[in-house]
C-alpha positions as CSV (number, residue, x, y, z in Angstrom):
1,X,58.2,93.9,89.0
2,X,60.7,94.5,87.1
3,X,59.8,95.2,83.3
4,X,63.2,95.1,81.7
5,X,65.4,91.3,81.8
6,X,68.2,92.8,83.5
7,X,66.8,94.3,86.0
8,X,65.2,91.2,86.7
9,X,68.7,89.6,86.9
10,X,70.0,91.9,89.6
11,X,66.9,91.3,91.6
12,X,67.7,87.2,91.8
13,X,71.5,88.1,92.2
14,X,70.9,90.3,94.5
15,X,68.8,88.1,96.6
16,X,71.2,85.2,96.4
17,X,74.2,88.2,98.0
18,X,71.9,89.6,100.6
19,X,71.4,85.4,101.9
20,X,75.1,84.8,101.0
21,X,75.6,87.8,103.1
22,X,73.3,87.4,105.9
23,X,75.2,84.2,106.2
24,X,78.5,85.3,106.9
25,X,77.1,88.1,109.1
26,X,75.6,85.2,111.1
27,X,79.2,83.5,110.9
28,X,81.2,86.2,112.4
29,X,78.8,87.3,114.6
30,X,79.2,84.0,116.8
31,X,82.7,83.9,115.8
32,X,82.8,87.1,117.3
33,X,80.9,85.9,120.8
34,X,82.6,82.8,121.1
35,X,86.4,84.7,120.8
36,X,84.6,87.4,123.7
37,X,83.4,84.5,125.5
38,X,86.9,82.3,125.2
39,X,88.8,85.7,126.5
40,X,86.1,86.4,129.4
41,X,87.1,83.3,130.3
42,X,91.1,83.2,130.2
43,X,92.1,82.3,127.1
44,X,94.1,83.9,124.9
45,X,94.3,81.9,121.5
46,X,92.0,83.8,119.6
47,X,93.3,82.4,116.2
48,X,89.6,81.4,115.5
49,X,88.3,84.0,115.9
50,X,90.7,86.2,113.9
51,X,90.5,83.6,111.2
52,X,86.6,83.8,110.6
53,X,87.1,87.7,110.7
54,X,89.8,87.3,107.7
55,X,87.5,85.3,106.0
56,X,84.6,88.0,106.2
57,X,86.3,91.0,105.1
58,X,88.2,89.0,102.1
59,X,84.6,88.7,100.9
60,X,83.4,92.0,101.6
61,X,81.0,91.0,104.6
62,X,82.8,94.1,106.5
63,X,85.2,96.2,105.5
64,X,88.9,95.9,106.3
65,X,88.6,98.6,108.6
66,X,86.2,97.1,110.8
67,X,87.7,93.8,110.7
68,X,90.9,95.3,112.6
69,X,89.1,96.9,114.5
70,X,87.8,94.4,115.5
71,X,90.9,92.3,115.5
72,X,92.8,94.8,117.6
73,X,89.9,94.9,120.3
74,X,89.9,91.0,120.8
75,X,94.2,91.2,121.3
76,X,93.7,94.3,123.9
77,X,91.1,92.3,125.8
78,X,93.3,89.2,125.4
79,X,96.4,91.3,127.0
80,X,94.4,92.6,129.4
81,X,93.0,89.1,130.7
82,X,96.1,88.2,130.6
83,X,97.9,90.4,133.3
């Protein structure tokens, strides 16, 4: 246990952030899984997947470069399927 009030507050804040980040990461993974399944089935509409990736990057759940990499790989996969 923390002995200092500021350390106790920081522990509470970190616990809240952990829950929030875990939920956001889960939502992102689900969206990526759906987008990859859509690409595999032949659909090239990735708007929902891109939106969820952008939201996660904006909230700091993933870094912007990671978001760009995810979007790039999804769009490349969609182009391969479209051919």
